[in-house]
Biopython code that builds the backbone (N, CA, C, O; Angstrom):
import numpy as np
from Bio.PDB.StructureBuilder import StructureBuilder

atoms = [
    (1, "MET", "N", (-49.880, 215.301, 151.969)),
    (1, "MET", "CA", (-51.105, 216.408, 151.798)),
    (1, "MET", "C", (-51.088, 216.840, 150.658)),
    (1, "MET", "O", (-50.013, 217.119, 150.126)),
    (2, "GLY", "N", (-52.078, 216.971, 150.122)),
    (2, "GLY", "CA", (-51.962, 217.942, 148.691)),
    (2, "GLY", "C", (-52.046, 219.270, 148.592)),
    (2, "GLY", "O", (-52.222, 219.810, 149.684)),
    (3, "THR", "N", (-51.981, 220.015, 147.648)),
    (3, "THR", "CA", (-51.991, 221.482, 147.239)),
    (3, "THR", "C", (-53.185, 221.928, 147.815)),
    (3, "THR", "O", (-54.304, 221.605, 147.417)),
    (4, "GLY", "N", (-52.871, 222.893, 149.033)),
    (4, "GLY", "CA", (-53.961, 223.754, 149.825)),
    (4, "GLY", "C", (-54.676, 223.209, 151.059)),
    (4, "GLY", "O", (-55.622, 223.721, 151.657)),
    (5, "ASP", "N", (-53.952, 221.917, 151.355)),
    (5, "ASP", "CA", (-54.507, 221.310, 152.383)),
    (5, "ASP", "C", (-53.506, 222.069, 153.828)),
    (5, "ASP", "O", (-52.303, 222.326, 153.856)),
    (6, "ILE", "N", (-54.610, 222.274, 154.953)),
    (6, "ILE", "CA", (-54.233, 223.211, 155.945)),
    (6, "ILE", "C", (-53.779, 221.761, 157.241)),
    (6, "ILE", "O", (-54.379, 220.705, 157.444)),
    (7, "GLN", "N", (-52.548, 222.298, 157.876)),
    (7, "GLN", "CA", (-52.539, 221.355, 158.995)),
    (7, "GLN", "C", (-52.699, 222.232, 160.189)),
    (7, "GLN", "O", (-52.348, 223.399, 160.362)),
    (8, "VAL", "N", (-53.286, 221.427, 160.937)),
    (8, "VAL", "CA", (-53.726, 222.136, 162.153)),
    (8, "VAL", "C", (-53.514, 221.052, 163.742)),
    (8, "VAL", "O", (-54.033, 219.960, 163.973)),
    (9, "SER", "N", (-52.927, 221.560, 164.284)),
    (9, "SER", "CA", (-52.369, 220.584, 165.873)),
    (9, "SER", "C", (-53.416, 220.723, 166.878)),
    (9, "SER", "O", (-54.028, 221.756, 167.151)),
    (10, "PHE", "N", (-53.537, 219.696, 167.339)),
    (10, "PHE", "CA", (-54.456, 219.956, 168.377)),
    (10, "PHE", "C", (-53.938, 219.130, 169.689)),
    (10, "PHE", "O", (-53.501, 218.028, 169.358)),
    (11, "PRO", "N", (-53.885, 219.340, 170.865)),
    (11, "PRO", "CA", (-53.518, 218.941, 171.633)),
    (11, "PRO", "C", (-53.928, 217.445, 172.425)),
    (11, "PRO", "O", (-55.033, 217.190, 172.905)),
    (12, "GLU", "N", (-52.653, 216.487, 172.419)),
    (12, "GLU", "CA", (-53.238, 215.024, 172.847)),
    (12, "GLU", "C", (-54.186, 215.086, 173.594)),
    (12, "GLU", "O", (-55.260, 214.513, 173.413)),
    (13, "GLU", "N", (-53.889, 215.808, 174.543)),
    (13, "GLU", "CA", (-55.479, 215.459, 175.666)),
    (13, "GLU", "C", (-56.884, 215.736, 174.786)),
    (13, "GLU", "O", (-57.902, 215.608, 175.466)),
    (14, "LEU", "N", (-57.051, 216.023, 173.665)),
    (14, "LEU", "CA", (-58.051, 216.060, 173.203)),
    (14, "LEU", "C", (-58.936, 214.903, 172.734)),
    (14, "LEU", "O", (-60.154, 214.745, 172.647)),
    (15, "GLY", "N", (-57.354, 213.806, 172.340)),
    (15, "GLY", "CA", (-57.957, 212.754, 171.559)),
    (15, "GLY", "C", (-58.526, 211.797, 173.130)),
    (15, "GLY", "O", (-59.360, 210.893, 173.166)),
    (16, "PHE", "N", (-57.900, 212.269, 174.049)),
    (16, "PHE", "CA", (-58.339, 211.458, 175.220)),
    (16, "PHE", "C", (-59.450, 211.697, 175.673)),
    (16, "PHE", "O", (-60.221, 210.790, 175.985)),
    (17, "ALA", "N", (-59.783, 213.156, 175.813)),
    (17, "ALA", "CA", (-61.288, 213.299, 176.054)),
    (17, "ALA", "C", (-61.976, 212.665, 175.250)),
    (17, "ALA", "O", (-62.566, 211.653, 175.625)),
    (18, "LEU", "N", (-62.050, 213.072, 174.078)),
    (18, "LEU", "CA", (-63.266, 212.494, 172.795)),
    (18, "LEU", "C", (-62.668, 210.900, 173.026)),
    (18, "LEU", "O", (-63.510, 210.172, 172.499)),
    (19, "LYS", "N", (-61.620, 210.098, 173.566)),
    (19, "LYS", "CA", (-61.855, 208.756, 173.419)),
    (19, "LYS", "C", (-61.745, 208.143, 172.294)),
    (19, "LYS", "O", (-62.278, 207.066, 172.028)),
    (20, "ILE", "N", (-60.791, 209.032, 171.302)),
    (20, "ILE", "CA", (-60.671, 208.476, 169.504)),
    (20, "ILE", "C", (-58.976, 208.806, 169.708)),
    (20, "ILE", "O", (-58.265, 209.526, 170.408)),
    (21, "GLN", "N", (-58.865, 208.019, 168.866)),
    (21, "GLN", "CA", (-56.959, 208.053, 168.391)),
    (21, "GLN", "C", (-56.854, 209.143, 167.439)),
    (21, "GLN", "O", (-57.806, 209.568, 166.784)),
    (22, "GLN", "N", (-55.581, 209.609, 167.382)),
    (22, "GLN", "CA", (-54.855, 210.450, 166.651)),
    (22, "GLN", "C", (-55.580, 210.537, 165.172)),
    (22, "GLN", "O", (-56.126, 211.580, 164.809)),
    (23, "PRO", "N", (-55.551, 209.681, 164.575)),
    (23, "PRO", "CA", (-56.028, 209.197, 162.925)),
    (23, "PRO", "C", (-57.366, 209.980, 163.077)),
    (23, "PRO", "O", (-57.550, 211.152, 162.751)),
    (24, "GLU", "N", (-58.198, 209.189, 163.588)),
    (24, "GLU", "CA", (-59.480, 209.224, 163.874)),
    (24, "GLU", "C", (-60.287, 210.976, 164.291)),
    (24, "GLU", "O", (-61.341, 211.510, 163.947)),
    (25, "LEU", "N", (-59.155, 211.388, 165.160)),
    (25, "LEU", "CA", (-59.230, 212.576, 165.661)),
    (25, "LEU", "C", (-59.219, 213.685, 164.654)),
    (25, "LEU", "O", (-59.905, 214.669, 164.931)),
    (26, "ALA", "N", (-58.439, 213.682, 163.345)),
    (26, "ALA", "CA", (-58.127, 214.638, 162.544)),
    (26, "ALA", "C", (-59.422, 214.238, 161.492)),
    (26, "ALA", "O", (-59.907, 215.127, 160.792)),
    (27, "ASN", "N", (-59.940, 212.848, 161.432)),
    (27, "ASN", "CA", (-61.073, 213.109, 160.196)),
    (27, "ASN", "C", (-62.212, 213.261, 160.917)),
    (27, "ASN", "O", (-63.225, 213.431, 160.238)),
    (28, "GLU", "N", (-62.380, 213.245, 162.440)),
    (28, "GLU", "CA", (-63.586, 214.124, 163.122)),
    (28, "GLU", "C", (-63.195, 215.323, 162.965)),
    (28, "GLU", "O", (-64.161, 215.878, 162.442)),
    (29, "MET", "N", (-62.375, 216.075, 163.092)),
    (29, "MET", "CA", (-62.381, 217.453, 163.077)),
    (29, "MET", "C", (-62.785, 218.043, 161.784)),
    (29, "MET", "O", (-63.609, 218.957, 161.757)),
    (30, "ARG", "N", (-62.249, 217.571, 160.718)),
    (30, "ARG", "CA", (-62.350, 217.753, 159.309)),
    (30, "ARG", "C", (-63.881, 217.543, 158.712)),
    (30, "ARG", "O", (-64.345, 218.038, 157.685)),
    (31, "ARG", "N", (-64.520, 216.670, 159.651)),
    (31, "ARG", "CA", (-65.850, 216.158, 159.249)),
    (31, "ARG", "C", (-67.040, 217.424, 160.127)),
    (31, "ARG", "O", (-68.084, 217.811, 159.603)),
    (32, "LEU", "N", (-66.510, 217.906, 161.605)),
    (32, "LEU", "CA", (-66.741, 218.881, 161.978)),
    (32, "LEU", "C", (-66.847, 220.251, 161.276)),
    (32, "LEU", "O", (-67.871, 220.933, 161.339)),
    (33, "ALA", "N", (-65.882, 220.571, 160.692)),
    (33, "ALA", "CA", (-65.745, 221.652, 160.275)),
    (33, "ALA", "C", (-66.523, 222.287, 158.810)),
    (33, "ALA", "O", (-66.784, 223.451, 158.507)),
    (34, "PHE", "N", (-66.773, 220.922, 158.031)),
    (34, "PHE", "CA", (-67.583, 221.091, 157.084)),
    (34, "PHE", "C", (-69.287, 220.806, 157.219)),
    (34, "PHE", "O", (-70.203, 221.035, 156.430)),
    (35, "VAL", "N", (-69.270, 220.349, 158.254)),
    (35, "VAL", "CA", (-70.942, 219.941, 158.803)),
    (35, "VAL", "C", (-71.212, 221.765, 159.502)),
    (35, "VAL", "O", (-72.309, 222.315, 159.406)),
    (36, "LYS", "N", (-70.159, 222.350, 160.071)),
    (36, "LYS", "CA", (-70.370, 223.627, 160.829)),
    (36, "LYS", "C", (-70.677, 224.812, 159.455)),
    (36, "LYS", "O", (-71.678, 225.445, 159.120)),
    (37, "LEU", "N", (-69.411, 224.725, 158.961)),
    (37, "LEU", "CA", (-69.654, 225.509, 157.409)),
    (37, "LEU", "C", (-70.911, 224.961, 156.632)),
    (37, "LEU", "O", (-71.056, 225.670, 155.637)),
    (38, "TYR", "N", (-71.625, 224.236, 156.674)),
    (38, "TYR", "CA", (-72.722, 223.872, 155.899)),
    (38, "TYR", "C", (-73.881, 224.670, 156.634)),
    (38, "TYR", "O", (-74.781, 225.266, 156.042)),
    (39, "GLU", "N", (-73.705, 224.584, 158.227)),
    (39, "GLU", "CA", (-74.622, 225.040, 159.315)),
    (39, "GLU", "C", (-74.905, 226.555, 158.887)),
    (39, "GLU", "O", (-75.944, 227.182, 158.679)),
    (40, "LEU", "N", (-73.330, 226.932, 158.835)),
    (40, "LEU", "CA", (-73.314, 228.649, 158.449)),
    (40, "LEU", "C", (-74.177, 229.169, 157.369)),
    (40, "LEU", "O", (-74.749, 230.256, 157.283)),
    (41, "GLY", "N", (-74.150, 228.161, 156.567)),
    (41, "GLY", "CA", (-74.509, 228.653, 155.099)),
    (41, "GLY", "C", (-73.574, 229.102, 154.017)),
    (41, "GLY", "O", (-73.748, 229.749, 152.984)),
    (42, "LYS", "N", (-72.292, 228.430, 154.709)),
    (42, "LYS", "CA", (-70.976, 228.789, 153.755)),
    (42, "LYS", "C", (-70.310, 227.599, 152.871)),
    (42, "LYS", "O", (-69.283, 227.657, 152.194)),
    (43, "LEU", "N", (-71.215, 226.472, 153.079)),
    (43, "LEU", "CA", (-71.032, 225.796, 151.934)),
    (43, "LEU", "C", (-72.534, 224.788, 151.520)),
    (43, "LEU", "O", (-73.458, 224.562, 152.301)),
    (44, "SER", "N", (-72.470, 224.498, 150.660)),
    (44, "SER", "CA", (-73.808, 223.762, 150.199)),
    (44, "SER", "C", (-73.750, 222.523, 150.642)),
    (44, "SER", "O", (-72.583, 222.172, 150.814)),
    (45, "SER", "N", (-74.669, 221.575, 150.942)),
    (45, "SER", "CA", (-74.549, 220.363, 151.272)),
    (45, "SER", "C", (-73.875, 219.337, 150.342)),
    (45, "SER", "O", (-73.137, 218.424, 150.712)),
    (46, "GLY", "N", (-74.320, 219.687, 148.801)),
    (46, "GLY", "CA", (-73.377, 219.050, 147.765)),
    (46, "GLY", "C", (-71.863, 219.117, 147.888)),
    (46, "GLY", "O", (-71.025, 218.216, 147.935)),
    (47, "LYS", "N", (-71.743, 220.561, 147.931)),
    (47, "LYS", "CA", (-69.969, 220.803, 148.116)),
    (47, "LYS", "C", (-69.188, 220.126, 149.096)),
    (47, "LYS", "O", (-68.097, 219.556, 149.121)),
    (48, "ALA", "N", (-70.318, 220.434, 150.077)),
    (48, "ALA", "CA", (-69.178, 219.830, 151.461)),
    (48, "ALA", "C", (-69.083, 218.586, 151.404)),
    (48, "ALA", "O", (-67.985, 218.222, 151.824)),
    (49, "ALA", "N", (-70.012, 217.404, 150.935)),
    (49, "ALA", "CA", (-69.939, 216.139, 150.499)),
    (49, "ALA", "C", (-69.159, 215.980, 149.714)),
    (49, "ALA", "O", (-68.443, 214.987, 149.847)),
    (50, "GLN", "N", (-68.965, 216.786, 148.667)),
    (50, "GLN", "CA", (-67.723, 216.551, 147.648)),
    (50, "GLN", "C", (-66.456, 216.615, 148.106)),
    (50, "GLN", "O", (-65.618, 215.731, 147.928)),
    (51, "LEU", "N", (-66.280, 217.634, 148.694)),
    (51, "LEU", "CA", (-65.226, 217.990, 149.286)),
    (51, "LEU", "C", (-64.620, 217.014, 150.590)),
    (51, "LEU", "O", (-63.481, 217.028, 151.056)),
    (52, "LEU", "N", (-65.710, 216.230, 150.971)),
    (52, "LEU", "CA", (-65.475, 215.136, 152.040)),
    (52, "LEU", "C", (-65.096, 213.788, 151.478)),
    (52, "LEU", "O", (-64.395, 212.864, 151.888)),
    (53, "GLY", "N", (-65.943, 214.049, 150.186)),
    (53, "GLY", "CA", (-65.527, 212.756, 149.442)),
    (53, "GLY", "C", (-66.423, 211.618, 149.451)),
    (53, "GLY", "O", (-66.085, 210.518, 149.014)),
    (54, "ILE", "N", (-67.573, 211.872, 149.947)),
    (54, "ILE", "CA", (-69.045, 211.319, 150.178)),
    (54, "ILE", "C", (-70.085, 211.784, 149.422)),
    (54, "ILE", "O", (-70.018, 212.834, 148.782)),
    (55, "SER", "N", (-71.072, 211.047, 149.455)),
    (55, "SER", "CA", (-72.264, 211.396, 148.744)),
    (55, "SER", "C", (-72.960, 212.574, 149.449)),
    (55, "SER", "O", (-72.792, 212.918, 150.619)),
    (56, "ARG", "N", (-73.762, 213.125, 148.544)),
    (56, "ARG", "CA", (-74.454, 214.234, 149.474)),
    (56, "ARG", "C", (-75.673, 213.323, 150.706)),
    (56, "ARG", "O", (-75.831, 213.653, 151.882)),
    (57, "VAL", "N", (-76.319, 212.267, 150.057)),
    (57, "VAL", "CA", (-77.366, 211.591, 151.259)),
    (57, "VAL", "C", (-76.425, 211.205, 152.514)),
    (57, "VAL", "O", (-76.712, 211.224, 153.711)),
    (58, "ALA", "N", (-75.220, 210.850, 151.884)),
    (58, "ALA", "CA", (-74.192, 210.414, 153.474)),
    (58, "ALA", "C", (-73.686, 211.965, 154.196)),
    (58, "ALA", "O", (-73.520, 212.090, 155.409)),
    (59, "PHE", "N", (-73.496, 213.035, 153.238)),
    (59, "PHE", "CA", (-73.152, 214.091, 153.846)),
    (59, "PHE", "C", (-74.478, 214.608, 155.046)),
    (59, "PHE", "O", (-74.333, 215.023, 156.196)),
    (60, "LEU", "N", (-75.876, 214.368, 154.175)),
    (60, "LEU", "CA", (-76.859, 214.686, 155.208)),
    (60, "LEU", "C", (-76.947, 213.720, 156.550)),
    (60, "LEU", "O", (-77.263, 214.130, 157.668)),
    (61, "GLU", "N", (-76.692, 212.708, 156.301)),
    (61, "GLU", "CA", (-76.966, 211.536, 157.452)),
    (61, "GLU", "C", (-76.151, 212.184, 158.416)),
    (61, "GLU", "O", (-76.576, 212.232, 159.570)),
    (62, "LEU", "N", (-74.756, 212.829, 158.068)),
    (62, "LEU", "CA", (-73.838, 213.074, 158.844)),
    (62, "LEU", "C", (-74.133, 214.295, 159.763)),
    (62, "LEU", "O", (-73.964, 214.430, 160.975)),
    (63, "VAL", "N", (-74.625, 215.142, 158.821)),
    (63, "VAL", "CA", (-75.186, 216.424, 159.773)),
    (63, "VAL", "C", (-76.153, 215.923, 160.742)),
    (63, "VAL", "O", (-75.930, 216.239, 161.911)),
    (64, "GLY", "N", (-77.330, 215.102, 160.468)),
    (64, "GLY", "CA", (-77.926, 214.840, 161.509)),
    (64, "GLY", "C", (-77.471, 214.024, 162.546)),
    (64, "GLY", "O", (-78.276, 213.824, 163.455)),
    (65, "THR", "N", (-75.968, 213.317, 162.652)),
    (65, "THR", "CA", (-75.528, 212.549, 163.924)),
    (65, "THR", "C", (-74.877, 213.747, 164.515)),
    (65, "THR", "O", (-74.397, 213.513, 165.624)),
    (66, "TYR", "N", (-74.710, 215.089, 164.043)),
    (66, "TYR", "CA", (-74.086, 216.311, 164.949)),
    (66, "TYR", "C", (-75.370, 216.950, 165.058)),
    (66, "TYR", "O", (-75.205, 218.060, 165.565)),
    (67, "GLN", "N", (-76.469, 216.741, 164.822)),
    (67, "GLN", "CA", (-77.568, 217.192, 165.659)),
    (67, "GLN", "C", (-77.862, 218.422, 164.922)),
    (67, "GLN", "O", (-78.526, 219.319, 165.443)),
    (68, "VAL", "N", (-77.400, 218.504, 163.743)),
    (68, "VAL", "CA", (-77.511, 219.922, 163.277)),
    (68, "VAL", "C", (-78.609, 219.750, 162.171)),
    (68, "VAL", "O", (-78.377, 218.869, 161.344)),
    (69, "SER", "N", (-79.800, 220.480, 162.032)),
    (69, "SER", "CA", (-80.687, 220.343, 160.891)),
    (69, "SER", "C", (-80.435, 220.642, 159.797)),
    (69, "SER", "O", (-79.805, 221.660, 159.507)),
    (70, "ILE", "N", (-80.932, 219.709, 158.874)),
    (70, "ILE", "CA", (-80.789, 219.945, 157.280)),
    (70, "ILE", "C", (-81.523, 221.125, 156.948)),
    (70, "ILE", "O", (-80.969, 221.953, 156.225)),
    (71, "LEU", "N", (-82.580, 221.314, 157.327)),
    (71, "LEU", "CA", (-83.180, 222.770, 157.250)),
    (71, "LEU", "C", (-83.010, 224.159, 157.780)),
    (71, "LEU", "O", (-83.333, 225.233, 157.272)),
    (72, "GLY", "N", (-82.420, 223.884, 158.934)),
    (72, "GLY", "CA", (-81.618, 225.085, 159.499)),
    (72, "GLY", "C", (-82.273, 226.432, 159.180)),
    (72, "GLY", "O", (-83.474, 226.608, 159.387)),
    (73, "ASN", "N", (-81.707, 227.105, 158.821)),
    (73, "ASN", "CA", (-81.755, 228.400, 158.782)),
    (73, "ASN", "C", (-81.279, 228.705, 157.059)),
    (73, "ASN", "O", (-80.515, 229.655, 156.886)),
    (74, "PRO", "N", (-81.601, 228.135, 156.181)),
    (74, "PRO", "CA", (-80.409, 228.445, 154.804)),
    (74, "PRO", "C", (-81.028, 229.690, 154.014)),
    (74, "PRO", "O", (-82.181, 229.961, 153.680)),
    (75, "GLY", "N", (-80.166, 230.145, 153.898)),
    (75, "GLY", "CA", (-80.102, 231.324, 152.743)),
    (75, "GLY", "C", (-80.895, 230.973, 151.448)),
    (75, "GLY", "O", (-81.216, 229.893, 150.952)),
    (76, "ARG", "N", (-81.037, 231.874, 151.190)),
    (76, "ARG", "CA", (-81.709, 231.293, 149.429)),
    (76, "ARG", "C", (-80.876, 231.046, 148.646)),
    (76, "ARG", "O", (-81.173, 230.279, 147.730)),
    (77, "ASP", "N", (-79.454, 231.635, 148.725)),
    (77, "ASP", "CA", (-78.566, 231.179, 147.664)),
    (77, "ASP", "C", (-77.869, 229.685, 148.041)),
    (77, "ASP", "O", (-77.305, 229.015, 147.176)),
    (78, "GLN", "N", (-77.986, 229.251, 149.464)),
    (78, "GLN", "CA", (-77.443, 227.787, 150.018)),
    (78, "GLN", "C", (-78.831, 226.849, 149.461)),
    (78, "GLN", "O", (-78.585, 225.643, 149.444)),
    (79, "LEU", "N", (-80.139, 227.199, 149.041)),
    (79, "LEU", "CA", (-81.269, 226.509, 149.078)),
    (79, "LEU", "C", (-81.075, 226.450, 147.142)),
    (79, "LEU", "O", (-81.029, 225.357, 146.578)),
    (80, "GLU", "N", (-81.003, 227.493, 146.518)),
    (80, "GLU", "CA", (-80.759, 227.068, 145.590)),
    (80, "GLU", "C", (-79.385, 226.411, 145.071)),
    (80, "GLU", "O", (-79.550, 225.813, 144.007)),
    (81, "GLN", "N", (-78.613, 226.391, 145.361)),
    (81, "GLN", "CA", (-77.362, 225.640, 145.444)),
    (81, "GLN", "C", (-77.745, 224.372, 145.806)),
    (81, "GLN", "O", (-77.313, 223.466, 145.092)),
    (82, "ASP", "N", (-78.483, 224.062, 146.786)),
    (82, "ASP", "CA", (-78.419, 222.542, 147.116)),
    (82, "ASP", "C", (-79.565, 221.979, 146.135)),
    (82, "ASP", "O", (-79.568, 220.764, 145.935)),
    (83, "LEU", "N", (-80.507, 222.752, 145.533)),
    (83, "LEU", "CA", (-81.268, 222.187, 144.556)),
    (83, "LEU", "C", (-80.650, 221.731, 143.047)),
    (83, "LEU", "O", (-81.059, 220.749, 142.427)),
    (84, "LEU", "N", (-79.641, 222.593, 142.608)),
    (84, "LEU", "CA", (-78.696, 222.364, 141.730)),
    (84, "LEU", "C", (-77.825, 221.169, 141.820)),
    (84, "LEU", "O", (-77.557, 220.515, 140.812)),
    (85, "ASN", "N", (-77.265, 220.789, 143.277)),
    (85, "ASN", "CA", (-76.684, 219.863, 143.507)),
    (85, "ASN", "C", (-77.689, 218.641, 143.796)),
    (85, "ASN", "O", (-77.096, 217.583, 144.002)),
    (86, "ALA", "N", (-78.822, 218.588, 143.842)),
    (86, "ALA", "CA", (-79.333, 217.358, 144.055)),
    (86, "ALA", "C", (-79.449, 216.576, 143.023)),
    (86, "ALA", "O", (-79.909, 215.442, 143.157)),
]
sb = StructureBuilder()
sb.init_structure("model")
sb.init_model(0)
sb.init_chain("A")
sb.init_seg("    ")
for serial, (resi, resn, name, xyz) in enumerate(atoms, 1):
    if name == "N":
        sb.init_residue(resn, " ", resi, " ")
    sb.init_atom(name, np.array(xyz, "f"), 0.0, 1.0, " ", f" {name:<3s}", serial, name[0])
structure = sb.get_structure()
């Protein structure tokens, strides 16, 4: 892990409940965190995509798979940042 990475432990039962293996569980939780931060207006879609290492379009598609609106309730700052990152 690189500098600034955070380690979080999850009970093994979570992987069983979600029917996914441990490596994929970590990736899933990471994607969920960035989608939620985007939904809360804490990250722009461009920044979240950059941090996940995917394109902005791919991130917006990911947001849709988690049933989060890309329109949501964005604040003025988020909309301006999204326009700058488009």
